C-alpha positions as a Markdown table, in Angstrom:
| # | Residue | x | y | z |
|---|---|---|---|---|
| 1 | Met | 94.3 | 102.8 | 141.0 |
| 2 | Ser | 97.9 | 101.7 | 141.0 |
| 3 | Asn | 100.7 | 100.6 | 143.1 |
| 4 | Lys | 104.6 | 100.9 | 143.1 |
| 5 | Asn | 104.8 | 97.8 | 140.8 |
| 6 | Ser | 102.3 | 98.7 | 138.6 |
| 7 | Phe | 101.9 | 101.3 | 136.0 |
| 8 | Pro | 99.1 | 104.3 | 136.6 |
| 9 | Glu | 95.8 | 102.8 | 135.5 |
| 10 | Ile | 92.6 | 104.2 | 134.0 |
| 11 | Ser | 89.0 | 103.0 | 135.8 |
| 12 | Val | 86.7 | 100.7 | 133.8 |
| 13 | Phe | 84.4 | 103.1 | 134.4 |
| 14 | Glu | 86.2 | 106.2 | 132.8 |
| 15 | Thr | 87.1 | 103.9 | 129.7 |
| 16 | Ile | 83.5 | 103.1 | 129.1 |
| 17 | Leu | 82.9 | 106.9 | 129.0 |
| 18 | Asp | 85.6 | 107.3 | 126.4 |
| 19 | Thr | 84.0 | 104.8 | 124.2 |
| 20 | Arg | 82.5 | 107.2 | 121.7 |
| 21 | Glu | 85.4 | 109.4 | 121.5 |
| 22 | Met | 87.8 | 106.1 | 121.0 |
| 23 | Leu | 85.9 | 105.1 | 118.2 |
| 24 | Lys | 86.3 | 108.3 | 116.4 |
| 25 | Ser | 89.8 | 109.0 | 117.2 |
| 26 | Pro | 91.6 | 107.0 | 120.0 |
| 27 | Val | 94.9 | 109.0 | 119.7 |
| 28 | Val | 92.9 | 112.0 | 121.3 |
| 29 | Val | 92.0 | 109.8 | 124.2 |
| 30 | Phe | 95.4 | 108.6 | 124.5 |
| 31 | Glu | 96.9 | 111.9 | 124.7 |
| 32 | Lys | 94.6 | 113.0 | 127.3 |
| 33 | Tyr | 95.6 | 110.0 | 129.6 |
| 34 | Arg | 99.3 | 110.5 | 128.7 |
| 35 | Lys | 99.5 | 114.1 | 129.7 |
| 36 | Lys | 97.7 | 113.3 | 132.8 |
| 37 | Leu | 99.5 | 110.1 | 133.9 |
| 38 | Gly | 102.9 | 110.2 | 132.0 |
| 39 | Pro | 104.2 | 108.3 | 129.0 |
| 40 | Thr | 102.9 | 104.6 | 130.3 |
| 41 | Phe | 99.5 | 104.0 | 131.7 |
| 42 | Lys | 97.0 | 100.9 | 131.9 |
| 43 | Leu | 93.6 | 100.6 | 130.8 |
| 44 | Arg | 91.0 | 97.8 | 129.6 |
| 45 | Phe | 89.8 | 97.0 | 126.3 |
| 46 | Gly | 86.9 | 94.5 | 127.2 |
| 47 | Val | 88.2 | 92.1 | 129.4 |
| 48 | Arg | 92.1 | 92.3 | 128.7 |
| 49 | Ser | 94.5 | 94.4 | 130.4 |
| 50 | Thr | 96.3 | 97.0 | 128.3 |
| 51 | Ile | 99.5 | 98.9 | 128.7 |
| 52 | Val | 99.9 | 101.8 | 126.5 |
| 53 | Thr | 103.3 | 103.3 | 126.3 |
| 54 | Gly | 105.1 | 106.3 | 124.5 |
| 55 | Asp | 108.2 | 105.6 | 126.7 |
| 56 | Pro | 111.4 | 105.0 | 124.3 |
| 57 | Glu | 112.9 | 103.0 | 126.9 |
| 58 | Leu | 110.1 | 100.5 | 127.4 |
| 59 | Leu | 109.6 | 100.6 | 123.5 |
| 60 | Lys | 113.2 | 99.3 | 122.9 |
| 61 | His | 112.5 | 96.6 | 125.8 |
| 62 | Val | 109.4 | 95.4 | 124.0 |
| 63 | Leu | 110.2 | 95.7 | 120.5 |
| 64 | Lys | 113.9 | 94.9 | 120.5 |
| 65 | Asp | 115.7 | 93.7 | 123.9 |
| 66 | Asn | 112.8 | 91.2 | 124.8 |
| 67 | Asn | 111.1 | 91.0 | 121.3 |
| 68 | Asp | 110.8 | 87.2 | 121.6 |
| 69 | Asn | 108.2 | 87.6 | 124.7 |
| 70 | Tyr | 106.1 | 90.0 | 122.8 |
| 71 | His | 104.1 | 88.7 | 120.0 |
| 72 | Lys | 101.5 | 90.5 | 117.7 |
| 73 | Ser | 98.3 | 90.9 | 120.0 |
| 74 | His | 94.9 | 89.1 | 119.2 |
| 75 | Ile | 94.1 | 92.5 | 117.1 |
| 76 | Gln | 96.5 | 91.2 | 114.7 |
| 77 | Thr | 96.2 | 87.3 | 115.1 |
| 78 | Glu | 92.3 | 87.5 | 115.5 |
| 79 | Arg | 90.7 | 90.4 | 113.9 |
| 80 | Phe | 93.4 | 91.1 | 110.9 |
| 81 | Val | 93.7 | 87.2 | 110.1 |
| 82 | Glu | 89.9 | 87.1 | 109.6 |
| 83 | Phe | 90.3 | 89.6 | 106.7 |
| 84 | Gln | 94.0 | 89.2 | 105.4 |
| 85 | Gly | 94.9 | 85.8 | 106.3 |
| 86 | Val | 98.4 | 84.6 | 108.0 |
| 87 | Gly | 101.2 | 86.4 | 106.4 |
| 88 | Leu | 104.4 | 88.4 | 107.5 |
| 89 | Thr | 102.5 | 91.2 | 109.2 |
| 90 | Asn | 100.7 | 88.7 | 111.7 |
| 91 | Ser | 103.0 | 85.5 | 111.8 |
| 92 | His | 105.5 | 84.7 | 114.6 |
| 93 | Gly | 108.7 | 82.3 | 114.9 |
| 94 | Asp | 110.4 | 80.3 | 112.2 |
| 95 | Tyr | 107.5 | 80.8 | 109.7 |
| 96 | Trp | 107.7 | 84.6 | 110.0 |
| 97 | Leu | 111.4 | 84.6 | 109.8 |
| 98 | Arg | 111.4 | 82.4 | 106.4 |
| 99 | Gln | 108.6 | 85.0 | 105.0 |
| 100 | Arg | 110.6 | 87.9 | 106.1 |
| 101 | Lys | 113.8 | 86.8 | 104.7 |
| 102 | Leu | 112.0 | 86.0 | 101.4 |
| 103 | Leu | 110.0 | 89.0 | 101.1 |
| 104 | Ser | 112.8 | 91.6 | 101.9 |
| 105 | Met | 114.6 | 90.8 | 98.9 |
| 106 | Gly | 112.0 | 92.9 | 97.0 |
| 107 | Phe | 113.1 | 95.9 | 99.0 |
| 108 | Thr | 117.0 | 96.1 | 98.8 |
| 109 | Arg | 118.5 | 99.3 | 97.2 |
| 110 | Gly | 119.2 | 97.2 | 94.2 |
| 111 | Arg | 115.7 | 96.1 | 93.7 |
| 112 | Leu | 114.2 | 99.8 | 94.3 |
| 113 | Ala | 116.7 | 101.0 | 91.7 |
| 114 | Glu | 115.3 | 98.3 | 89.2 |
| 115 | Ile | 111.8 | 99.3 | 90.0 |
| 116 | Leu | 112.5 | 103.1 | 89.5 |
| 117 | Pro | 111.6 | 103.0 | 86.0 |
| 118 | Ile | 108.1 | 101.9 | 86.9 |
| 119 | Gln | 107.9 | 104.3 | 89.6 |
| 120 | Met | 109.1 | 107.2 | 87.4 |
| 121 | Glu | 106.4 | 106.4 | 85.0 |
| 122 | Val | 103.8 | 106.5 | 87.6 |
| 123 | Leu | 105.4 | 109.9 | 88.6 |
| 124 | His | 105.0 | 111.1 | 85.1 |
| 125 | Asp | 101.6 | 110.0 | 84.4 |
| 126 | Phe | 100.5 | 111.3 | 87.8 |
| 127 | Met | 101.9 | 114.8 | 87.5 |
| 128 | Asn | 100.2 | 115.4 | 84.1 |
| 129 | Asp | 96.9 | 114.5 | 85.8 |
| 130 | Phe | 97.8 | 116.5 | 88.8 |
| 131 | Asp | 98.5 | 119.8 | 86.5 |
| 132 | Lys | 95.0 | 119.4 | 85.1 |
| 133 | Ala | 93.3 | 119.2 | 88.7 |
| 134 | Val | 95.2 | 122.3 | 89.6 |
| 135 | Asp | 94.1 | 124.1 | 86.4 |
| 136 | Lys | 90.2 | 123.3 | 87.6 |
| 137 | Gly | 91.1 | 125.0 | 91.0 |
| 138 | Ser | 91.7 | 123.7 | 94.6 |
| 139 | Val | 92.7 | 120.2 | 95.3 |
| 140 | Asp | 92.1 | 117.7 | 98.0 |
| 141 | Ile | 95.7 | 116.6 | 98.8 |
| 142 | His | 94.9 | 113.3 | 100.4 |
| 143 | Asp | 92.8 | 112.5 | 97.4 |
| 144 | Gln | 95.8 | 113.3 | 95.0 |
| 145 | Met | 98.1 | 111.3 | 97.5 |
| 146 | Val | 95.8 | 108.3 | 97.2 |
| 147 | Lys | 96.0 | 108.2 | 93.2 |
| 148 | Phe | 99.6 | 108.5 | 93.3 |
| 149 | Thr | 100.4 | 105.8 | 95.9 |
| 150 | Leu | 97.8 | 103.2 | 94.7 |
| 151 | Arg | 99.4 | 103.5 | 91.2 |
| 152 | Ser | 103.0 | 103.4 | 92.9 |
| 153 | Val | 102.6 | 100.5 | 95.1 |
| 154 | Gly | 100.2 | 98.6 | 93.0 |
| 155 | Lys | 102.4 | 98.8 | 90.1 |
| 156 | Ser | 105.6 | 98.2 | 92.1 |
| 157 | Leu | 103.9 | 95.0 | 93.1 |
| 158 | Phe | 102.1 | 93.6 | 89.8 |
| 159 | Gly | 104.1 | 95.9 | 87.1 |
| 160 | Lys | 102.5 | 97.6 | 84.7 |
| 161 | Gln | 99.9 | 95.5 | 84.0 |
| 162 | Met | 97.7 | 96.6 | 87.0 |
| 163 | Lys | 94.6 | 98.6 | 85.8 |
| 164 | Glu | 93.3 | 101.9 | 87.5 |
| 165 | Glu | 89.8 | 100.6 | 88.3 |
| 166 | Glu | 91.2 | 97.5 | 90.1 |
| 167 | Leu | 93.4 | 100.0 | 92.2 |
| 168 | Glu | 90.5 | 102.2 | 93.0 |
| 169 | Lys | 88.7 | 99.1 | 93.9 |
| 170 | Phe | 91.3 | 98.0 | 96.4 |
| 171 | Ala | 91.5 | 101.5 | 98.0 |
| 172 | Thr | 87.7 | 101.7 | 98.8 |
| 173 | Ala | 87.7 | 98.1 | 100.0 |
| 174 | Ile | 90.8 | 98.6 | 102.3 |
| 175 | Ala | 89.3 | 101.7 | 103.8 |
| 176 | Glu | 85.7 | 100.1 | 104.4 |
| 177 | Ile | 87.4 | 97.0 | 106.1 |
| 178 | Gln | 89.5 | 99.1 | 108.3 |
| 179 | Arg | 86.7 | 101.0 | 109.8 |
| 180 | Tyr | 84.9 | 97.8 | 110.4 |
| 181 | Ile | 87.9 | 96.0 | 112.1 |
| 182 | Val | 88.3 | 99.3 | 114.5 |
| 183 | Lys | 84.8 | 98.8 | 115.5 |
| 184 | Lys | 85.4 | 94.9 | 116.2 |
| 185 | Val | 88.2 | 95.9 | 118.4 |
| 186 | Val | 86.8 | 98.7 | 120.3 |
| 187 | Gln | 83.3 | 97.1 | 120.4 |
| 188 | Pro | 84.2 | 93.6 | 121.2 |
| 189 | Tyr | 80.9 | 92.7 | 123.0 |
| 190 | Leu | 79.0 | 93.9 | 119.9 |
| 191 | Met | 80.5 | 90.7 | 117.9 |
| 192 | Pro | 77.0 | 89.0 | 117.9 |
| 193 | Trp | 75.4 | 91.9 | 116.6 |
| 194 | Phe | 77.6 | 92.4 | 114.0 |
| 195 | Tyr | 77.0 | 88.9 | 112.9 |
| 196 | Leu | 73.2 | 88.8 | 113.0 |
| 197 | Thr | 72.8 | 91.9 | 111.0 |
| 198 | Gly | 75.0 | 90.7 | 108.3 |
| 199 | Gln | 77.9 | 93.0 | 108.5 |
| 200 | Asp | 80.3 | 90.3 | 108.9 |
| 201 | Lys | 79.0 | 88.6 | 105.5 |
| 202 | Lys | 79.0 | 92.1 | 103.8 |
| 203 | Tyr | 82.7 | 92.7 | 104.7 |
| 204 | His | 83.9 | 89.2 | 103.9 |
| 205 | Lys | 82.2 | 89.6 | 100.2 |
| 206 | Ile | 84.4 | 92.7 | 99.9 |
| 207 | Arg | 87.5 | 90.8 | 100.9 |
| 208 | Lys | 86.7 | 88.1 | 98.7 |
| 209 | Glu | 86.3 | 90.5 | 95.7 |
| 210 | Gly | 89.7 | 91.9 | 96.3 |
| 211 | Asp | 91.4 | 88.4 | 96.7 |
| 212 | Gln | 90.0 | 87.5 | 93.5 |
| 213 | Ile | 91.9 | 90.3 | 91.7 |
| 214 | Ile | 95.3 | 89.2 | 93.2 |
| 215 | Ile | 94.3 | 85.6 | 92.7 |
| 216 | Asp | 93.9 | 86.4 | 88.9 |
| 217 | Tyr | 97.2 | 88.2 | 88.6 |
| 218 | Ile | 99.2 | 85.1 | 90.3 |
| 219 | Glu | 97.4 | 82.6 | 87.9 |
| 220 | Glu | 98.2 | 84.9 | 84.7 |
| 221 | Arg | 101.8 | 85.4 | 85.9 |
| 222 | Arg | 102.5 | 81.7 | 86.3 |
| 223 | Lys | 101.5 | 81.2 | 82.7 |
| 224 | Lys | 103.8 | 84.0 | 81.6 |
| 225 | Ser | 107.1 | 84.0 | 83.7 |
| 226 | Asn | 109.8 | 86.5 | 83.4 |
| 227 | Glu | 107.6 | 89.5 | 83.1 |
| 228 | Gly | 109.6 | 92.1 | 84.8 |
| 229 | Ser | 111.4 | 93.1 | 87.8 |
| 230 | Asp | 108.1 | 93.8 | 90.1 |
| 231 | Ile | 107.8 | 92.3 | 93.4 |
| 232 | Leu | 105.4 | 89.8 | 92.4 |
| 233 | Glu | 107.8 | 88.2 | 89.8 |
| 234 | Met | 110.4 | 88.1 | 92.6 |
| 235 | Ile | 108.3 | 86.2 | 94.9 |
| 236 | Leu | 106.9 | 83.6 | 92.2 |
| 237 | Thr | 110.7 | 83.1 | 91.0 |
| 238 | Thr | 112.4 | 83.0 | 94.3 |
| 239 | Pro | 112.7 | 80.0 | 96.5 |
| 240 | Phe | 113.2 | 79.8 | 100.1 |
| 241 | Lys | 116.7 | 80.1 | 101.2 |
| 242 | Gly | 118.3 | 76.7 | 101.3 |
| 243 | Thr | 115.4 | 75.0 | 99.6 |
| 244 | Asn | 114.1 | 74.4 | 96.3 |
| 245 | Glu | 110.6 | 75.3 | 97.9 |
| 246 | Tyr | 108.4 | 78.1 | 96.4 |
| 247 | Met | 105.7 | 80.1 | 98.1 |
| 248 | Ser | 102.2 | 78.8 | 97.3 |
| 249 | Asp | 99.7 | 80.8 | 95.4 |
| 250 | Glu | 97.5 | 81.1 | 98.7 |
| 251 | Lys | 100.8 | 82.5 | 100.8 |
| 252 | Val | 101.6 | 84.9 | 97.6 |
| 253 | Lys | 98.0 | 86.1 | 97.7 |
| 254 | Val | 98.3 | 86.8 | 101.5 |
| 255 | Glu | 101.4 | 88.6 | 101.2 |
| 256 | Ile | 100.7 | 90.7 | 98.3 |
| 257 | Leu | 97.3 | 91.7 | 99.8 |
| 258 | Gln | 99.2 | 92.7 | 102.9 |
| 259 | Leu | 101.9 | 94.6 | 101.3 |
| 260 | Leu | 99.3 | 96.3 | 99.2 |
| 261 | Val | 97.4 | 97.4 | 102.4 |
| 262 | Ala | 100.3 | 98.5 | 104.5 |
| 263 | Gly | 102.3 | 100.0 | 101.3 |
| 264 | Asn | 99.3 | 102.2 | 100.0 |
| 265 | Glu | 98.1 | 103.4 | 103.1 |
| 266 | Thr | 101.4 | 104.3 | 104.8 |
| 267 | Ser | 102.8 | 106.5 | 101.8 |
| 268 | Thr | 99.3 | 108.0 | 101.3 |
| 269 | Thr | 99.2 | 109.1 | 104.8 |
| 270 | Ala | 102.8 | 110.2 | 105.2 |
| 271 | Ala | 102.8 | 112.1 | 102.2 |
| 272 | Thr | 99.6 | 114.0 | 102.7 |
| 273 | Trp | 100.7 | 115.1 | 106.2 |
| 274 | Ala | 104.1 | 116.2 | 105.0 |
| 275 | Leu | 102.5 | 118.4 | 102.1 |
| 276 | Tyr | 100.1 | 120.1 | 104.6 |
| 277 | Ile | 103.1 | 120.7 | 107.1 |
| 278 | Ile | 105.1 | 122.2 | 104.3 |
| 279 | Ala | 102.2 | 124.2 | 103.2 |
| 280 | Lys | 101.9 | 126.0 | 106.6 |
| 281 | His | 105.8 | 126.7 | 106.4 |
| 282 | Pro | 106.6 | 128.3 | 103.2 |
| 283 | Glu | 110.0 | 129.4 | 104.0 |
| 284 | Cys | 110.7 | 125.6 | 104.5 |
| 285 | Leu | 109.1 | 125.0 | 100.7 |
| 286 | Gln | 111.6 | 127.7 | 99.5 |
| 287 | Lys | 114.6 | 125.9 | 101.1 |
| 288 | Met | 113.4 | 122.6 | 99.8 |
| 289 | Arg | 113.2 | 124.0 | 96.3 |
| 290 | Ser | 116.5 | 125.2 | 96.3 |
| 291 | Glu | 118.1 | 122.0 | 97.5 |
| 292 | Ile | 116.2 | 120.2 | 94.7 |
| 293 | Asp | 117.5 | 122.5 | 92.3 |
| 294 | Glu | 121.1 | 122.6 | 93.5 |
| 295 | Asn | 121.1 | 118.5 | 93.3 |
| 296 | Phe | 118.9 | 118.0 | 90.4 |
| 297 | Gly | 119.1 | 121.1 | 87.9 |
| 298 | Asp | 117.0 | 120.8 | 84.9 |
| 299 | Glu | 117.4 | 117.0 | 85.1 |
| 300 | Glu | 114.6 | 114.8 | 85.9 |
| 301 | Ile | 114.4 | 113.7 | 89.5 |
| 302 | Asn | 116.1 | 110.1 | 90.1 |
| 303 | Tyr | 116.6 | 107.5 | 92.6 |
| 304 | Ser | 120.3 | 107.9 | 92.7 |
| 305 | Lys | 120.3 | 111.5 | 94.0 |
| 306 | Leu | 117.2 | 111.3 | 96.3 |
| 307 | His | 119.7 | 110.6 | 99.4 |
| 308 | Ser | 121.4 | 114.0 | 98.7 |
| 309 | Leu | 118.4 | 115.7 | 99.7 |
| 310 | Lys | 119.3 | 116.0 | 103.3 |
| 311 | Tyr | 117.1 | 118.9 | 104.1 |
| 312 | Thr | 114.2 | 117.5 | 102.2 |
| 313 | Ile | 114.5 | 114.2 | 104.0 |
| 314 | Ala | 114.7 | 116.0 | 107.3 |
| 315 | Val | 111.5 | 117.6 | 106.7 |
| 316 | Leu | 109.7 | 114.4 | 105.8 |
| 317 | Asp | 111.3 | 112.9 | 109.2 |
| 318 | Glu | 110.1 | 115.8 | 111.0 |
| 319 | Ala | 106.4 | 115.3 | 109.6 |
| 320 | Met | 106.3 | 111.7 | 110.3 |
| 321 | Arg | 107.4 | 112.5 | 113.8 |
| 322 | Ile | 104.6 | 114.8 | 114.5 |
| 323 | Tyr | 102.4 | 112.6 | 112.3 |
| 324 | Pro | 103.4 | 109.1 | 112.4 |
| 325 | Pro | 101.4 | 107.1 | 109.8 |
| 326 | Phe | 101.6 | 104.3 | 112.4 |
| 327 | Trp | 100.3 | 106.0 | 115.4 |
| 328 | Met | 100.4 | 102.6 | 117.4 |
| 329 | Ile | 101.3 | 98.9 | 117.1 |
| 330 | Asp | 100.4 | 96.1 | 119.3 |
| 331 | Arg | 102.1 | 93.3 | 121.2 |
| 332 | Glu | 101.1 | 90.5 | 123.7 |
| 333 | Ala | 103.3 | 89.1 | 126.3 |
| 334 | Gln | 104.0 | 85.4 | 126.1 |
| 335 | Glu | 105.3 | 85.1 | 129.6 |
| 336 | Asp | 105.6 | 87.2 | 132.8 |
| 337 | Asp | 107.8 | 89.9 | 132.5 |
| 338 | Glu | 109.0 | 93.3 | 134.2 |
| 339 | Phe | 110.3 | 96.8 | 133.3 |
| 340 | Asn | 112.2 | 98.9 | 135.9 |
| 341 | Gly | 110.4 | 97.1 | 138.7 |
| 342 | Met | 107.0 | 97.3 | 137.0 |
| 343 | Lys | 105.0 | 93.9 | 136.6 |
| 344 | Ile | 103.8 | 93.1 | 133.0 |
| 345 | Pro | 101.9 | 89.7 | 133.6 |
| 346 | Lys | 101.4 | 87.1 | 130.8 |
| 347 | Gly | 98.5 | 87.9 | 128.6 |
| 348 | Thr | 98.8 | 91.6 | 128.8 |
| 349 | Thr | 98.3 | 93.5 | 125.6 |
| 350 | Val | 101.2 | 96.3 | 125.3 |
| 351 | Ile | 100.6 | 98.9 | 122.8 |
| 352 | Pro | 103.8 | 100.6 | 121.5 |
| 353 | Tyr | 102.3 | 104.1 | 121.5 |
| 354 | Ile | 104.4 | 105.5 | 118.7 |
| 355 | Tyr | 102.5 | 109.1 | 118.4 |
| 356 | Gly | 103.3 | 109.3 | 122.2 |
| 357 | Ala | 106.8 | 108.5 | 121.9 |
| 358 | His | 107.0 | 111.2 | 119.1 |
| 359 | His | 105.5 | 113.8 | 121.4 |
| 360 | Asn | 107.4 | 112.7 | 124.6 |
| 361 | Glu | 108.3 | 116.0 | 126.4 |
| 362 | Asp | 111.2 | 114.3 | 128.0 |
| 363 | His | 112.8 | 113.5 | 124.5 |
| 364 | Trp | 111.9 | 116.1 | 122.5 |
| 365 | Lys | 112.0 | 120.1 | 123.1 |
| 366 | Asp | 108.6 | 121.7 | 122.0 |
| 367 | Pro | 107.2 | 118.6 | 120.5 |
| 368 | Glu | 104.4 | 120.3 | 119.1 |
| 369 | Lys | 106.7 | 122.7 | 116.9 |
| 370 | Phe | 107.6 | 121.8 | 113.3 |
| 371 | Asp | 111.5 | 121.8 | 113.1 |
| 372 | Pro | 113.6 | 119.7 | 110.7 |
| 373 | Asn | 116.5 | 120.9 | 112.1 |
| 374 | Arg | 116.3 | 118.1 | 114.5 |
| 375 | Phe | 117.1 | 115.7 | 112.2 |
| 376 | Met | 119.9 | 117.6 | 110.6 |
| 377 | Gly | 123.5 | 117.1 | 111.4 |
| 378 | Glu | 124.9 | 116.5 | 114.9 |
| 379 | Asn | 121.2 | 116.8 | 116.3 |
| 380 | Glu | 120.1 | 113.6 | 114.5 |
| 381 | Asn | 122.6 | 111.6 | 116.6 |
| 382 | Lys | 121.3 | 112.8 | 119.9 |
| 383 | Ile | 117.7 | 111.3 | 119.0 |
| 384 | His | 116.7 | 108.2 | 121.1 |
| 385 | Pro | 116.6 | 105.4 | 118.6 |
| 386 | Phe | 113.1 | 104.6 | 119.8 |
| 387 | Ala | 111.8 | 108.0 | 120.0 |
| 388 | His | 111.4 | 108.3 | 116.5 |
| 389 | Ile | 109.9 | 105.2 | 114.8 |
| 390 | Pro | 107.4 | 105.9 | 112.2 |
| 391 | Phe | 107.8 | 102.6 | 110.5 |
| 392 | Gly | 108.1 | 100.6 | 113.9 |
| 393 | Gly | 111.3 | 99.2 | 115.3 |
| 394 | Gly | 113.2 | 96.2 | 116.2 |
| 395 | Pro | 113.5 | 92.9 | 114.2 |
| 396 | Arg | 109.8 | 93.5 | 112.8 |
| 397 | Val | 110.5 | 97.1 | 111.5 |
| 398 | Cys | 108.5 | 97.6 | 108.1 |
| 399 | Ile | 110.3 | 96.0 | 105.2 |
| 400 | Gly | 108.9 | 98.3 | 102.8 |
| 401 | Gln | 110.0 | 101.7 | 104.7 |
| 402 | Asn | 112.8 | 102.6 | 102.0 |
| 403 | Met | 110.4 | 102.1 | 99.2 |
| 404 | Ala | 107.7 | 104.2 | 101.1 |
| 405 | Lys | 110.2 | 106.9 | 101.6 |
| 406 | Met | 111.4 | 106.9 | 97.9 |
| 407 | Gln | 107.9 | 107.1 | 97.0 |
| 408 | Ile | 107.2 | 110.1 | 99.1 |
| 409 | Leu | 110.3 | 112.0 | 98.2 |
| 410 | Leu | 109.6 | 111.3 | 94.6 |
| 411 | Val | 106.3 | 113.0 | 94.7 |
| 412 | Ile | 106.9 | 115.8 | 97.1 |
| 413 | Ser | 110.0 | 116.8 | 95.2 |
| 414 | Ala | 108.3 | 116.7 | 91.8 |
| 415 | Ile | 105.6 | 119.0 | 93.4 |
| 416 | Val | 107.9 | 121.3 | 95.4 |
| 417 | Arg | 109.9 | 122.2 | 92.3 |
| 418 | Lys | 107.1 | 123.1 | 90.2 |
| 419 | Tyr | 104.4 | 124.7 | 92.3 |
| 420 | Asp | 104.1 | 127.1 | 95.4 |
| 421 | Phe | 100.9 | 126.1 | 97.3 |
| 422 | Glu | 99.0 | 127.1 | 100.3 |
| 423 | Leu | 96.2 | 125.9 | 102.6 |
| 424 | Ile | 92.3 | 127.1 | 101.7 |
| 425 | Asn | 91.6 | 126.5 | 105.2 |
| 426 | Gln | 94.1 | 127.3 | 108.1 |
| 427 | Lys | 92.3 | 125.4 | 110.7 |
| 428 | Glu | 94.0 | 122.3 | 112.1 |
| 429 | Pro | 92.6 | 119.1 | 110.8 |
| 430 | Gly | 91.3 | 116.7 | 113.4 |
| 431 | Leu | 93.3 | 113.4 | 114.0 |
| 432 | His | 91.3 | 110.3 | 112.3 |
| 433 | Ala | 93.2 | 107.4 | 114.0 |
| 434 | Met | 92.2 | 104.1 | 112.5 |
| 435 | Met | 95.2 | 101.6 | 111.6 |
| 436 | Leu | 97.0 | 104.8 | 110.6 |
| 437 | Leu | 96.8 | 108.3 | 111.7 |
| 438 | Lys | 95.0 | 110.2 | 109.0 |
| 439 | Pro | 93.7 | 114.0 | 108.7 |
| 440 | Glu | 89.9 | 114.1 | 109.9 |
| 441 | Gly | 87.9 | 115.5 | 106.6 |
| 442 | Glu | 89.6 | 116.8 | 103.5 |
| 443 | Ile | 92.7 | 119.0 | 103.2 |
| 444 | His | 92.0 | 121.5 | 100.2 |
| 445 | Met | 95.2 | 123.5 | 98.8 |
| 446 | Lys | 95.7 | 126.2 | 95.9 |
| 447 | Phe | 98.5 | 125.5 | 93.7 |
| 448 | Lys | 100.4 | 128.2 | 91.6 |
| 449 | Arg | 103.0 | 127.2 | 89.1 |
| 450 | Ile | 106.2 | 129.1 | 89.6 |
């Protein structure tokens, strides 16, 4: 039911019928509704009225023009805080601004250049292991990207000292806890059951074990200052602007944990989908290789020339359009609002549906078609600024997006210049949408040295 002052609405009954599919892959459900009702529609999660939108103009309104009225929703401020604490990703107001100003210093171009030697060392070690894996036969590319980005993000945050087994423990913990959070978001009526059956206790134990690893690193670094140019060192040694106050160990732990979770998952997912889509388009692979050879020749790939890989960057941007790592984000209206005459009451959850915006037929011709030229030359200037937001948009855009793109470009360029590759199974993988949009199941590829 809907009226002229409201968005099209999905009935509670229909939403209940979709619960099973929503738990498996909500993006499939959202796409069904988007194609039936248009880019913006309403439904209910439990007792909460929720607006889902893939309209770039409404996204601009919520994320930028009137962003002060739209805070992170209960999903972030309740479910995520339960397992991550209050940090940059789920705070607001002056506290958020203070944290962002300090943390963003770790992701400037100058800081990324300082971190590059660690990244190159990680890439070198990864490619040695990757070569060995390829020699044994087909590889699961998502598994390989997990290994690379865990090392890359972990050592950017902690320096060379972080151990492989600790990184692997984090990866497992992150995946398990995210699955559990999704269950609590989609089935809030089962909260008492989760508590009574000990599931809350189980996942909090996993969280505490991960927390302790970070706490140990912070305590060790406090004893040995000036250990390097990693992000942990920057946070510990940089006071808040205009004061002599430093971040407490507890706050450092929360921020490092959130950076580790977001950084690892985002880069892994984006790199996996990019390599998958490149494998489906061998002509694209050849064009990328020519560009890489033209810019680097026999030299090692380096940060200073990465930005000259215009076509390769366009391939990555198009891959993230079709398969955005952050397929949705969430906000909650603090006061009554309206958009183009449509009412958005106080307390309404608004879901900026990034996947829907990236596949919006009003803004993308043949949106399911892979076409890197959308991001080349004059075409790039024609794109609505909120029609392509793989890292979010507005003041809260992901502070680590430049580092993520650097990591992905490094590993993709290293693989492309050395290997031809193809998919073992040509069947389209399903979309497993948790916090990020991952492929359903493994993606096996066969690699051949050129």
